[in-house]
A tleap script that builds the chain and sets N, CA, C and O, in Angstrom:
source leaprc.protein.ff14SB
mol = sequence {
  NMET PHE ASP LEU GLY TRP ASP GLU MET ALA
  LEU ILE ALA VAL VAL ALA LEU VAL VAL ILE
  GLY PRO LYS ASP LEU PRO VAL VAL LEU ARG
  GLN ALA GLY ARG TRP ALA ARG LYS GLY GLN
  MET MET VAL GLY GLU LEU ARG ARG GLY MET
  ASP ASP MET VAL ARG GLN ALA GLU LEU ALA
  ASP LEU LYS ARG GLU VAL GLU LYS ALA ALA
  ASP PRO GLY SER LEU LYS LYS ARG ILE GLU
  ASP ALA ILE ASP PRO GLY GLY ASP ILE ALA
  LYS ALA PHE GLU PRO PRO PRO HIE PRO GLY
  GLN ALA GLY ALA ALA LEU SER GLY PHE GLU
  VAL ALA GLY GLU ALA GLU PHE LEU PRO ALA
  ASP PRO THR PRO PRO PRO PRO VAL SER PRO
  PRO LYS CPRO
}
set mol.1.N position { 0.758 -1.264 0.188 }
set mol.1.CA position { -0.145 -0.122 -0.136 }
set mol.1.C position { 0.872 1.363 -0.080 }
set mol.1.O position { 0.683 2.356 -0.782 }
set mol.2.N position { 1.979 1.189 0.957 }
set mol.2.CA position { 2.701 2.464 1.114 }
set mol.2.C position { 4.196 2.093 0.216 }
set mol.2.O position { 4.865 2.985 -0.305 }
set mol.3.N position { 4.447 1.089 0.170 }
set mol.3.CA position { 5.655 0.642 -0.661 }
set mol.3.C position { 6.371 0.648 0.286 }
set mol.3.O position { 6.867 1.774 0.339 }
set mol.4.N position { 6.771 -0.030 1.178 }
set mol.4.CA position { 7.585 0.605 2.216 }
set mol.4.C position { 8.626 -1.043 2.594 }
set mol.4.O position { 8.178 -2.109 3.016 }
set mol.5.N position { 10.029 -0.707 2.262 }
set mol.5.CA position { 10.741 -1.983 2.099 }
set mol.5.C position { 11.070 -2.419 3.973 }
set mol.5.O position { 10.555 -1.949 4.987 }
set mol.6.N position { 12.080 -3.437 3.805 }
set mol.6.CA position { 12.701 -3.419 5.328 }
set mol.6.C position { 13.641 -2.438 5.852 }
set mol.6.O position { 14.070 -1.971 6.907 }
set mol.7.N position { 13.721 -2.377 4.862 }
set mol.7.CA position { 15.190 -0.788 5.298 }
set mol.7.C position { 14.539 0.668 5.541 }
set mol.7.O position { 14.942 1.554 6.294 }
set mol.8.N position { 13.201 0.660 4.524 }
set mol.8.CA position { 12.490 2.067 5.273 }
set mol.8.C position { 12.100 1.370 6.937 }
set mol.8.O position { 12.547 1.990 7.902 }
set mol.9.N position { 11.452 0.370 7.138 }
set mol.9.CA position { 10.815 0.446 8.409 }
set mol.9.C position { 11.664 0.236 9.535 }
set mol.9.O position { 11.241 0.300 10.690 }
set mol.10.N position { 12.971 -0.040 9.207 }
set mol.10.CA position { 13.828 -0.526 10.079 }
set mol.10.C position { 14.419 1.030 10.549 }
set mol.10.O position { 14.702 1.309 11.714 }
set mol.11.N position { 14.524 1.850 9.537 }
set mol.11.CA position { 14.615 3.474 9.559 }
set mol.11.C position { 13.722 4.041 10.467 }
set mol.11.O position { 14.189 4.743 11.364 }
set mol.12.N position { 12.257 3.822 10.377 }
set mol.12.CA position { 10.948 4.551 11.207 }
set mol.12.C position { 11.088 3.749 12.696 }
set mol.12.O position { 10.447 4.273 13.607 }
set mol.13.N position { 11.750 2.709 12.984 }
set mol.13.CA position { 11.647 1.717 14.254 }
set mol.13.C position { 12.842 2.369 14.739 }
set mol.13.O position { 12.767 2.442 15.965 }
set mol.14.N position { 13.850 2.845 14.324 }
set mol.14.CA position { 15.092 3.625 15.083 }
set mol.14.C position { 14.514 5.103 15.149 }
set mol.14.O position { 14.473 5.680 16.236 }
set mol.15.N position { 14.088 5.689 14.034 }
set mol.15.CA position { 13.383 7.112 14.568 }
set mol.15.C position { 12.736 7.074 15.723 }
set mol.15.O position { 12.984 7.784 16.698 }
set mol.16.N position { 11.681 6.034 15.614 }
set mol.16.CA position { 10.565 6.153 16.812 }
set mol.16.C position { 11.123 5.720 17.963 }
set mol.16.O position { 10.525 6.293 18.874 }
set mol.17.N position { 12.402 4.631 18.625 }
set mol.17.CA position { 13.117 3.997 19.155 }
set mol.17.C position { 13.841 5.517 20.007 }
set mol.17.O position { 13.931 5.587 21.233 }
set mol.18.N position { 14.213 6.425 19.226 }
set mol.18.CA position { 15.100 7.343 19.984 }
set mol.18.C position { 14.314 8.892 19.911 }
set mol.18.O position { 14.630 9.737 20.748 }
set mol.19.N position { 13.247 9.214 18.831 }
set mol.19.CA position { 12.153 10.229 19.586 }
set mol.19.C position { 11.456 9.516 20.915 }
set mol.19.O position { 11.451 10.079 22.010 }
set mol.20.N position { 10.912 8.308 20.702 }
set mol.20.CA position { 9.741 8.533 22.113 }
set mol.20.C position { 10.426 7.588 23.001 }
set mol.20.O position { 9.687 7.183 23.897 }
set mol.21.N position { 11.321 7.233 23.015 }
set mol.21.CA position { 11.752 6.041 23.937 }
set mol.21.C position { 11.714 4.865 24.052 }
set mol.21.O position { 10.959 4.312 23.252 }
set mol.22.N position { 12.371 4.069 24.922 }
set mol.22.CA position { 12.545 3.099 25.008 }
set mol.22.C position { 10.980 2.438 26.051 }
set mol.22.O position { 10.288 1.446 25.822 }
set mol.23.N position { 10.863 3.522 27.249 }
set mol.23.CA position { 9.640 3.680 27.773 }
set mol.23.C position { 8.332 3.085 27.490 }
set mol.23.O position { 7.623 2.125 27.792 }
set mol.24.N position { 8.374 4.325 26.629 }
set mol.24.CA position { 6.630 4.722 26.228 }
set mol.24.C position { 6.428 3.999 24.440 }
set mol.24.O position { 5.365 4.027 23.820 }
set mol.25.N position { 7.647 3.445 23.955 }
set mol.25.CA position { 7.331 2.708 22.882 }
set mol.25.C position { 6.508 1.978 22.664 }
set mol.25.O position { 5.859 1.954 21.618 }
set mol.26.N position { 6.346 1.086 23.806 }
set mol.26.CA position { 5.639 -0.260 23.953 }
set mol.26.C position { 3.585 0.702 23.454 }
set mol.26.O position { 2.902 0.610 22.435 }
set mol.27.N position { 3.354 1.467 24.763 }
set mol.27.CA position { 2.361 2.159 24.833 }
set mol.27.C position { 1.742 2.638 23.354 }
set mol.27.O position { 0.624 2.388 22.903 }
set mol.28.N position { 2.847 3.423 22.731 }
set mol.28.CA position { 2.593 4.068 21.656 }
set mol.28.C position { 2.400 3.043 20.257 }
set mol.28.O position { 1.652 3.352 19.329 }
set mol.29.N position { 3.025 2.069 20.283 }
set mol.29.CA position { 2.575 1.091 19.228 }
set mol.29.C position { 1.158 0.377 19.616 }
set mol.29.O position { 0.373 0.130 18.701 }
set mol.30.N position { 0.842 0.060 20.891 }
set mol.30.CA position { -0.172 -0.450 20.987 }
set mol.30.C position { -0.859 0.412 20.140 }
set mol.30.O position { -1.229 0.171 18.991 }
set mol.31.N position { -1.018 1.513 20.834 }
set mol.31.CA position { -2.314 2.874 20.645 }
set mol.31.C position { -2.208 2.848 19.039 }
set mol.31.O position { -3.257 2.891 18.397 }
set mol.32.N position { -0.919 2.774 18.344 }
set mol.32.CA position { -1.152 2.941 16.680 }
set mol.32.C position { -1.710 1.350 16.151 }
set mol.32.O position { -1.896 1.152 14.951 }
set mol.33.N position { -1.885 0.545 16.913 }
set mol.33.CA position { -2.501 -0.849 16.566 }
set mol.33.C position { -4.095 -0.710 16.683 }
set mol.33.O position { -4.858 -1.421 16.029 }
set mol.34.N position { -4.438 0.085 17.406 }
set mol.34.CA position { -5.785 0.562 17.679 }
set mol.34.C position { -6.265 1.016 16.845 }
set mol.34.O position { -7.276 0.549 16.320 }
set mol.35.N position { -5.481 2.421 16.351 }
set mol.35.CA position { -5.952 2.822 15.057 }
set mol.35.C position { -5.695 2.461 13.822 }
set mol.35.O position { -5.975 3.235 12.907 }
set mol.36.N position { -5.211 1.426 13.612 }
set mol.36.CA position { -4.870 0.588 12.425 }
set mol.36.C position { -6.500 -0.469 12.310 }
set mol.36.O position { -7.245 -0.702 11.358 }
set mol.37.N position { -6.527 -0.851 13.616 }
set mol.37.CA position { -7.646 -1.590 13.334 }
set mol.37.C position { -9.273 -0.813 13.793 }
set mol.37.O position { -10.327 -1.437 13.671 }
set mol.38.N position { -9.217 0.407 14.241 }
set mol.38.CA position { -10.420 1.218 13.869 }
set mol.38.C position { -10.468 1.563 12.594 }
set mol.38.O position { -11.593 1.909 12.232 }
set mol.39.N position { -9.475 1.596 11.619 }
set mol.39.CA position { -9.538 2.358 10.308 }
set mol.39.C position { -9.443 1.501 9.585 }
set mol.39.O position { -9.618 1.826 8.411 }
set mol.40.N position { -9.106 -0.117 9.877 }
set mol.40.CA position { -9.650 -1.439 8.941 }
set mol.40.C position { -11.382 -1.696 8.968 }
set mol.40.O position { -12.077 -2.215 8.095 }
set mol.41.N position { -11.814 -1.096 10.388 }
set mol.41.CA position { -13.368 -1.421 10.490 }
set mol.41.C position { -13.898 -0.374 9.809 }
set mol.41.O position { -14.984 -0.529 9.251 }
set mol.42.N position { -13.459 0.426 9.767 }
set mol.42.CA position { -14.262 1.740 8.997 }
set mol.42.C position { -14.220 1.737 7.693 }
set mol.42.O position { -15.030 2.456 7.107 }
set mol.43.N position { -13.097 0.781 6.772 }
set mol.43.CA position { -12.893 0.676 5.459 }
set mol.43.C position { -14.124 -0.161 5.372 }
set mol.43.O position { -15.176 0.215 4.856 }
set mol.44.N position { -13.878 -1.504 6.001 }
set mol.44.CA position { -14.903 -2.434 5.899 }
set mol.44.C position { -16.118 -2.309 5.898 }
set mol.44.O position { -16.782 -2.898 5.045 }
set mol.45.N position { -16.634 -1.614 6.733 }
set mol.45.CA position { -18.080 -0.817 6.886 }
set mol.45.C position { -18.329 -0.098 5.577 }
set mol.45.O position { -19.313 -0.469 4.936 }
set mol.46.N position { -17.700 0.723 5.165 }
set mol.46.CA position { -17.598 1.877 4.015 }
set mol.46.C position { -17.695 0.383 3.192 }
set mol.46.O position { -18.891 0.431 2.905 }
set mol.47.N position { -17.413 -0.379 2.859 }
set mol.47.CA position { -17.377 -1.521 1.780 }
set mol.47.C position { -18.100 -2.260 1.900 }
set mol.47.O position { -18.297 -2.842 0.833 }
set mol.48.N position { -18.825 -2.702 2.880 }
set mol.48.CA position { -20.241 -3.224 3.095 }
set mol.48.C position { -21.169 -2.423 2.599 }
set mol.48.O position { -21.904 -2.779 1.678 }
set mol.49.N position { -21.225 -1.324 3.128 }
set mol.49.CA position { -22.627 -0.156 2.556 }
set mol.49.C position { -22.524 -0.021 1.549 }
set mol.49.O position { -23.609 0.112 0.984 }
set mol.50.N position { -21.485 0.033 0.781 }
set mol.50.CA position { -21.336 0.207 -0.737 }
set mol.50.C position { -21.461 -1.325 -1.598 }
set mol.50.O position { -21.796 -1.298 -2.783 }
set mol.51.N position { -21.281 -2.134 -1.174 }
set mol.51.CA position { -21.437 -3.471 -1.735 }
set mol.51.C position { -23.261 -3.491 -1.349 }
set mol.51.O position { -23.787 -3.874 -2.394 }
set mol.52.N position { -24.102 -3.296 -0.545 }
set mol.52.CA position { -25.141 -3.190 0.058 }
set mol.52.C position { -26.243 -2.269 -0.944 }
set mol.52.O position { -27.369 -2.611 -1.303 }
set mol.53.N position { -25.402 -0.809 -1.298 }
set mol.53.CA position { -26.274 -0.044 -2.328 }
set mol.53.C position { -26.229 -0.939 -3.760 }
set mol.53.O position { -27.246 -0.988 -4.451 }
set mol.54.N position { -25.220 -1.517 -4.097 }
set mol.54.CA position { -24.944 -1.779 -5.462 }
set mol.54.C position { -25.962 -2.898 -5.125 }
set mol.54.O position { -26.879 -2.911 -5.945 }
set mol.55.N position { -26.059 -3.737 -4.264 }
set mol.55.CA position { -26.848 -5.172 -4.215 }
set mol.55.C position { -28.576 -4.406 -4.648 }
set mol.55.O position { -29.415 -4.735 -5.486 }
set mol.56.N position { -28.535 -3.240 -3.576 }
set mol.56.CA position { -30.260 -2.720 -3.815 }
set mol.56.C position { -30.453 -2.555 -5.051 }
set mol.56.O position { -31.490 -2.989 -5.552 }
set mol.57.N position { -29.424 -1.841 -5.879 }
set mol.57.CA position { -29.622 -0.553 -7.008 }
set mol.57.C position { -30.164 -2.154 -8.151 }
set mol.57.O position { -31.212 -2.065 -8.790 }
set mol.58.N position { -29.345 -3.395 -8.230 }
set mol.58.CA position { -28.882 -4.594 -9.060 }
set mol.58.C position { -31.038 -5.245 -8.662 }
set mol.58.O position { -31.866 -5.754 -9.419 }
set mol.59.N position { -31.098 -4.933 -7.489 }
set mol.59.CA position { -32.393 -5.435 -7.290 }
set mol.59.C position { -33.543 -5.016 -7.873 }
set mol.59.O position { -34.426 -5.626 -8.476 }
set mol.60.N position { -33.361 -3.683 -7.548 }
set mol.60.CA position { -34.466 -2.631 -8.165 }
set mol.60.C position { -34.675 -2.950 -9.695 }
set mol.60.O position { -35.755 -2.996 -10.284 }
set mol.61.N position { -33.398 -3.162 -10.224 }
set mol.61.CA position { -33.116 -3.176 -11.650 }
set mol.61.C position { -33.988 -4.264 -12.061 }
set mol.61.O position { -34.767 -4.115 -13.002 }
set mol.62.N position { -33.879 -5.589 -11.265 }
set mol.62.CA position { -34.484 -6.963 -11.665 }
set mol.62.C position { -35.781 -6.862 -11.245 }
set mol.62.O position { -36.707 -7.392 -11.860 }
set mol.63.N position { -35.909 -6.272 -10.322 }
set mol.63.CA position { -37.231 -6.323 -9.826 }
set mol.63.C position { -38.344 -5.586 -11.347 }
set mol.63.O position { -39.327 -6.147 -11.831 }
set mol.64.N position { -37.710 -4.129 -11.809 }
set mol.64.CA position { -38.334 -3.771 -13.032 }
set mol.64.C position { -38.463 -4.807 -13.934 }
set mol.64.O position { -39.574 -5.075 -14.393 }
set mol.65.N position { -37.506 -5.407 -14.240 }
set mol.65.CA position { -37.435 -6.398 -15.690 }
set mol.65.C position { -38.404 -7.310 -15.205 }
set mol.65.O position { -39.223 -7.678 -16.047 }
set mol.66.N position { -38.519 -7.772 -14.051 }
set mol.66.CA position { -39.354 -9.069 -13.833 }
set mol.66.C position { -40.870 -8.415 -13.946 }
set mol.66.O position { -41.705 -8.954 -14.672 }
set mol.67.N position { -41.186 -7.188 -13.167 }
set mol.67.CA position { -42.636 -6.635 -13.599 }
set mol.67.C position { -43.042 -6.550 -15.050 }
set mol.67.O position { -44.151 -6.827 -15.507 }
set mol.68.N position { -42.003 -6.135 -15.691 }
set mol.68.CA position { -42.257 -5.433 -17.109 }
set mol.68.C position { -42.140 -6.901 -17.444 }
set mol.68.O position { -43.135 -6.900 -18.169 }
set mol.69.N position { -41.783 -7.971 -17.490 }
set mol.69.CA position { -41.520 -9.359 -18.112 }
set mol.69.C position { -43.139 -9.882 -17.698 }
set mol.69.O position { -43.794 -10.419 -18.592 }
set mol.70.N position { -43.675 -9.730 -16.499 }
set mol.70.CA position { -45.181 -10.358 -15.943 }
set mol.70.C position { -45.855 -10.162 -15.932 }
set mol.70.O position { -46.789 -10.736 -15.372 }
set mol.71.N position { -45.875 -8.595 -16.937 }
set mol.71.CA position { -47.424 -7.444 -16.802 }
set mol.71.C position { -48.318 -8.391 -18.173 }
set mol.71.O position { -48.092 -8.187 -19.366 }
set mol.72.N position { -48.995 -9.074 -17.820 }
set mol.72.CA position { -49.986 -9.825 -19.127 }
set mol.72.C position { -50.449 -9.254 -20.141 }
set mol.72.O position { -50.939 -9.808 -21.125 }
set mol.73.N position { -50.288 -7.863 -19.911 }
set mol.73.CA position { -50.913 -7.104 -20.944 }
set mol.73.C position { -49.472 -6.770 -22.195 }
set mol.73.O position { -49.474 -6.650 -23.420 }
set mol.74.N position { -48.575 -6.723 -21.350 }
set mol.74.CA position { -47.428 -6.596 -22.171 }
set mol.74.C position { -47.035 -8.147 -22.847 }
set mol.74.O position { -47.003 -8.253 -24.073 }
set mol.75.N position { -46.809 -9.054 -22.173 }
set mol.75.CA position { -46.898 -10.386 -22.822 }
set mol.75.C position { -47.629 -10.622 -23.896 }
set mol.75.O position { -47.132 -11.260 -24.825 }
set mol.76.N position { -48.808 -10.198 -23.953 }
set mol.76.CA position { -49.777 -10.547 -24.617 }
set mol.76.C position { -49.578 -9.854 -25.789 }
set mol.76.O position { -49.754 -10.319 -26.916 }
set mol.77.N position { -49.178 -8.648 -25.499 }
set mol.77.CA position { -48.579 -8.221 -27.037 }
set mol.77.C position { -47.352 -8.436 -27.862 }
set mol.77.O position { -47.050 -8.113 -29.011 }
set mol.78.N position { -46.673 -9.157 -26.800 }
set mol.78.CA position { -45.054 -9.283 -27.152 }
set mol.78.C position { -45.282 -10.803 -28.103 }
set mol.78.O position { -44.500 -11.166 -28.981 }
set mol.79.N position { -46.541 -11.560 -27.682 }
set mol.79.CA position { -46.341 -12.979 -28.291 }
set mol.79.C position { -47.561 -12.360 -29.406 }
set mol.79.O position { -47.193 -12.846 -30.476 }
set mol.80.N position { -48.414 -11.802 -29.597 }
set mol.80.CA position { -49.524 -11.299 -30.536 }
set mol.80.C position { -48.109 -10.614 -31.515 }
set mol.80.O position { -48.009 -11.221 -32.581 }
set mol.81.N position { -47.226 -9.687 -31.368 }
set mol.81.CA position { -46.193 -9.533 -32.507 }
set mol.81.C position { -45.574 -10.551 -32.935 }
set mol.81.O position { -45.472 -10.712 -34.151 }
set mol.82.N position { -45.029 -11.455 -32.047 }
set mol.82.CA position { -44.371 -12.572 -32.704 }
set mol.82.C position { -44.944 -13.283 -33.673 }
set mol.82.O position { -44.366 -13.756 -34.651 }
set mol.83.N position { -46.245 -13.376 -33.373 }
set mol.83.CA position { -46.680 -14.253 -33.545 }
set mol.83.C position { -47.878 -13.988 -35.257 }
set mol.83.O position { -48.204 -14.767 -36.153 }
set mol.84.N position { -48.094 -12.963 -35.071 }
set mol.84.CA position { -49.006 -12.448 -36.029 }
set mol.84.C position { -48.561 -10.682 -35.846 }
set mol.84.O position { -49.254 -9.899 -35.197 }
set mol.85.N position { -47.159 -10.263 -36.629 }
set mol.85.CA position { -46.869 -8.800 -36.750 }
set mol.85.C position { -47.701 -8.109 -37.174 }
set mol.85.O position { -47.882 -7.158 -36.414 }
set mol.86.N position { -48.532 -8.087 -38.307 }
set mol.86.CA position { -49.461 -7.377 -39.098 }
set mol.86.C position { -50.560 -7.670 -38.431 }
set mol.86.O position { -51.326 -6.736 -38.669 }
set mol.87.N position { -51.180 -8.564 -37.605 }
set mol.87.CA position { -52.613 -8.560 -37.221 }
set mol.87.C position { -53.583 -8.928 -37.894 }
set mol.87.O position { -54.793 -8.894 -37.672 }
set mol.88.N position { -52.675 -9.472 -39.178 }
set mol.88.CA position { -54.556 -10.125 -40.549 }
set mol.88.C position { -54.689 -11.399 -39.547 }
set mol.88.O position { -55.614 -10.997 -38.842 }
set mol.89.N position { -54.410 -12.445 -39.134 }
set mol.89.CA position { -54.372 -13.561 -38.757 }
set mol.89.C position { -55.778 -13.228 -37.328 }
set mol.89.O position { -56.833 -13.837 -37.506 }
set mol.90.N position { -55.681 -12.306 -36.052 }
set mol.90.CA position { -57.018 -11.762 -35.597 }
set mol.90.C position { -57.846 -11.567 -35.944 }
set mol.90.O position { -58.898 -11.918 -35.409 }
set mol.91.N position { -57.752 -10.837 -37.125 }
set mol.91.CA position { -58.966 -9.709 -38.156 }
set mol.91.C position { -59.714 -10.958 -38.366 }
set mol.91.O position { -60.905 -11.065 -38.075 }
set mol.92.N position { -58.868 -12.084 -38.971 }
set mol.92.CA position { -59.880 -13.114 -39.467 }
set mol.92.C position { -60.669 -14.046 -38.438 }
set mol.92.O position { -61.735 -14.539 -38.805 }
set mol.93.N position { -60.186 -14.290 -37.198 }
set mol.93.CA position { -61.049 -14.850 -36.141 }
set mol.93.C position { -62.011 -13.878 -35.129 }
set mol.93.O position { -62.384 -13.974 -33.960 }
set mol.94.N position { -62.195 -12.952 -36.152 }
set mol.94.CA position { -63.034 -12.211 -35.273 }
set mol.94.C position { -64.495 -12.269 -35.869 }
set mol.94.O position { -64.685 -12.249 -37.085 }
set mol.95.N position { -65.589 -12.346 -34.880 }
set mol.95.CA position { -66.761 -12.689 -35.255 }
set mol.95.C position { -67.541 -11.677 -36.066 }
set mol.95.O position { -67.685 -10.546 -35.603 }
set mol.96.N position { -68.085 -12.017 -37.311 }
set mol.96.CA position { -68.913 -11.162 -38.104 }
set mol.96.C position { -69.837 -10.299 -37.441 }
set mol.96.O position { -70.520 -10.682 -36.491 }
set mol.97.N position { -69.876 -9.226 -37.882 }
set mol.97.CA position { -71.174 -8.334 -37.027 }
set mol.97.C position { -72.494 -8.917 -37.415 }
set mol.97.O position { -72.769 -9.499 -38.464 }
set mol.98.N position { -73.203 -8.682 -36.472 }
set mol.98.CA position { -74.967 -8.974 -36.874 }
set mol.98.C position { -75.324 -8.203 -37.882 }
set mol.98.O position { -75.163 -6.991 -38.027 }
set mol.99.N position { -75.946 -9.183 -38.742 }
set mol.99.CA position { -76.296 -8.824 -40.205 }
set mol.99.C position { -77.566 -7.695 -40.224 }
set mol.99.O position { -77.895 -7.030 -41.207 }
set mol.100.N position { -78.266 -7.649 -38.717 }
set mol.100.CA position { -78.903 -5.972 -38.410 }
set mol.100.C position { -78.079 -4.494 -37.944 }
set mol.100.O position { -78.561 -3.363 -37.883 }
set mol.101.N position { -76.957 -4.851 -37.705 }
set mol.101.CA position { -76.275 -3.694 -37.398 }
set mol.101.C position { -76.187 -2.606 -39.031 }
set mol.101.O position { -76.142 -2.926 -40.219 }
set mol.102.N position { -76.193 -1.345 -38.365 }
set mol.102.CA position { -75.999 -0.310 -39.344 }
set mol.102.C position { -74.432 -0.185 -39.539 }
set mol.102.O position { -73.560 -0.181 -38.670 }
set mol.103.N position { -74.297 -0.073 -41.048 }
set mol.103.CA position { -72.786 -0.137 -41.327 }
set mol.103.C position { -72.116 -1.081 -41.076 }
set mol.103.O position { -70.979 -0.798 -40.697 }
set mol.104.N position { -72.478 -2.612 -41.161 }
set mol.104.CA position { -72.245 -4.129 -41.012 }
set mol.104.C position { -71.112 -4.174 -41.948 }
set mol.104.O position { -71.596 -4.082 -43.076 }
set mol.105.N position { -69.834 -4.272 -42.011 }
set mol.105.CA position { -69.236 -4.938 -43.107 }
set mol.105.C position { -68.244 -6.048 -42.873 }
set mol.105.O position { -67.666 -6.213 -41.799 }
set mol.106.N position { -68.097 -6.720 -43.831 }
set mol.106.CA position { -67.292 -8.344 -43.642 }
set mol.106.C position { -65.938 -7.714 -43.911 }
set mol.106.O position { -65.594 -6.883 -44.752 }
set mol.107.N position { -65.254 -8.360 -42.935 }
set mol.107.CA position { -63.554 -8.030 -43.176 }
set mol.107.C position { -62.901 -8.991 -44.091 }
set mol.107.O position { -62.114 -9.902 -43.834 }
set mol.108.N position { -63.414 -8.579 -45.248 }
set mol.108.CA position { -62.448 -9.454 -46.230 }
set mol.108.C position { -63.285 -10.975 -46.696 }
set mol.108.O position { -63.316 -11.447 -47.833 }
set mol.109.N position { -63.784 -11.418 -45.729 }
set mol.109.CA position { -64.354 -12.505 -46.328 }
set mol.109.C position { -65.939 -12.544 -46.563 }
set mol.109.O position { -66.757 -11.801 -46.019 }
set mol.110.N position { -66.194 -13.529 -47.453 }
set mol.110.CA position { -67.548 -13.359 -47.381 }
set mol.110.C position { -68.435 -14.771 -46.635 }
set mol.110.O position { -67.819 -15.814 -46.420 }
set mol.111.N position { -69.628 -14.663 -46.360 }
set mol.111.CA position { -70.556 -15.670 -45.465 }
set mol.111.C position { -71.560 -16.161 -46.520 }
set mol.111.O position { -72.404 -15.372 -46.944 }
set mol.112.N position { -71.511 -17.315 -46.924 }
set mol.112.CA position { -72.437 -17.694 -47.500 }
set mol.112.C position { -73.955 -17.831 -46.902 }
set mol.112.O position { -74.089 -17.924 -45.682 }
set mol.113.N position { -74.899 -17.842 -47.610 }
set mol.113.CA position { -76.222 -17.588 -46.822 }
set mol.113.C position { -76.466 -18.538 -46.363 }
set mol.113.O position { -75.761 -19.492 -46.692 }
set mol.114.N position { -77.848 -18.823 -45.136 }
set mol.114.CA position { -78.460 -19.683 -44.791 }
set mol.114.C position { -78.946 -20.562 -45.688 }
set mol.114.O position { -78.559 -21.722 -45.539 }
set mol.115.N position { -79.701 -20.334 -46.595 }
set mol.115.CA position { -79.998 -21.403 -47.621 }
set mol.115.C position { -79.196 -22.195 -48.387 }
set mol.115.O position { -79.786 -23.023 -49.082 }
set mol.116.N position { -77.906 -22.157 -48.449 }
set mol.116.CA position { -76.943 -22.942 -49.183 }
set mol.116.C position { -76.815 -24.305 -48.001 }
set mol.116.O position { -76.702 -25.468 -48.388 }
set mol.117.N position { -76.846 -24.020 -46.915 }
set mol.117.CA position { -76.655 -24.959 -45.483 }
set mol.117.C position { -77.973 -25.908 -45.572 }
set mol.117.O position { -77.838 -27.117 -45.760 }
set mol.118.N position { -79.353 -25.260 -45.416 }
set mol.118.CA position { -80.229 -25.929 -45.327 }
set mol.118.C position { -80.910 -26.947 -46.314 }
set mol.118.O position { -80.899 -26.637 -47.506 }
set mol.119.N position { -81.456 -28.046 -45.968 }
set mol.119.CA position { -81.614 -29.172 -46.986 }
set mol.119.C position { -83.116 -28.497 -47.371 }
set mol.119.O position { -83.886 -27.785 -46.727 }
set mol.120.N position { -83.170 -29.241 -49.152 }
set mol.120.CA position { -84.330 -28.557 -49.403 }
set mol.120.C position { -85.407 -29.114 -49.340 }
set mol.120.O position { -86.426 -28.599 -49.799 }
set mol.121.N position { -85.383 -30.371 -48.708 }
set mol.121.CA position { -86.854 -31.010 -48.072 }
set mol.121.C position { -86.832 -31.090 -46.680 }
set mol.121.O position { -86.161 -31.980 -46.157 }
set mol.122.N position { -87.569 -30.164 -45.882 }
set mol.122.CA position { -87.765 -30.212 -44.425 }
set mol.122.C position { -88.167 -30.959 -43.901 }
set mol.122.O position { -88.278 -30.915 -42.676 }
set mol.123.N position { -88.649 -32.214 -44.828 }
set mol.123.CA position { -89.166 -33.360 -44.006 }
set mol.123.C position { -87.372 -34.429 -43.512 }
set mol.123.O position { -86.388 -34.690 -44.205 }
set mol.124.N position { -87.642 -34.690 -42.338 }
set mol.124.CA position { -86.524 -35.405 -41.668 }
set mol.124.C position { -86.344 -37.016 -42.407 }
set mol.124.O position { -87.314 -37.688 -42.755 }
set mol.125.N position { -85.297 -37.336 -42.516 }
set mol.125.CA position { -85.148 -38.593 -42.972 }
set mol.125.C position { -85.710 -39.617 -42.188 }
set mol.125.O position { -85.843 -39.524 -40.968 }
set mol.126.N position { -86.231 -41.139 -43.236 }
set mol.126.CA position { -86.620 -41.950 -42.542 }
set mol.126.C position { -85.844 -42.677 -41.384 }
set mol.126.O position { -84.687 -42.983 -41.671 }
set mol.127.N position { -86.162 -42.915 -40.472 }
set mol.127.CA position { -85.314 -44.054 -39.610 }
set mol.127.C position { -84.711 -44.877 -39.734 }
set mol.127.O position { -85.247 -45.518 -40.638 }
set mol.128.N position { -83.703 -45.469 -39.362 }
set mol.128.CA position { -82.615 -46.362 -39.684 }
set mol.128.C position { -83.011 -47.687 -39.023 }
set mol.128.O position { -82.842 -47.742 -37.805 }
set mol.129.N position { -83.538 -48.818 -39.678 }
set mol.129.CA position { -83.482 -49.847 -38.429 }
set mol.129.C position { -81.829 -51.017 -37.839 }
set mol.129.O position { -81.130 -51.916 -38.308 }
set mol.130.N position { -81.879 -50.670 -37.301 }
set mol.130.CA position { -80.565 -51.632 -36.641 }
set mol.130.C position { -80.808 -53.265 -37.463 }
set mol.130.O position { -81.907 -53.786 -37.648 }
set mol.131.N position { -79.594 -53.789 -37.824 }
set mol.131.CA position { -79.411 -54.369 -38.689 }
set mol.131.C position { -79.783 -56.189 -37.554 }
set mol.131.O position { -79.529 -56.418 -36.372 }
set mol.132.N position { -80.252 -56.833 -38.320 }
set mol.132.CA position { -81.165 -58.047 -37.541 }
set mol.132.C position { -79.670 -59.286 -37.366 }
set mol.132.O position { -78.978 -59.620 -38.327 }
set mol.133.N position { -79.475 -59.749 -36.032 }
set mol.133.CA position { -78.274 -60.863 -35.887 }
set mol.133.C position { -78.602 -61.595 -36.466 }
set mol.133.O position { -77.937 -62.622 -36.599 }
savepdb mol mol.pdb
quit
């Protein structure tokens, strides 16, 4: 961190021994150790706080993405756009308007009249008897 080698540390120890004295040096070193420990604890707490803020920001982004993906309207629209980009298939399955409605128009499809589907003779066919064994 400070890029101190053995020779620099030895010089600092000799200067501290001369300036502080051999009697008070252990007390000063103990106090310096406490300050270093407090500094490390403060840096660790700061690091944990920053990690928590980053984690909360990531969770907020993830929550927005999940809510966007789970939105039924959005999901339905994305599926419809993927399957039928122009919307032509959906129009084909819409029920035709009632014949009595004013301005009823067919959406490109012609519907056969009822007369084509009704039998010409309204009498029911004769019953079929089951075969005899």
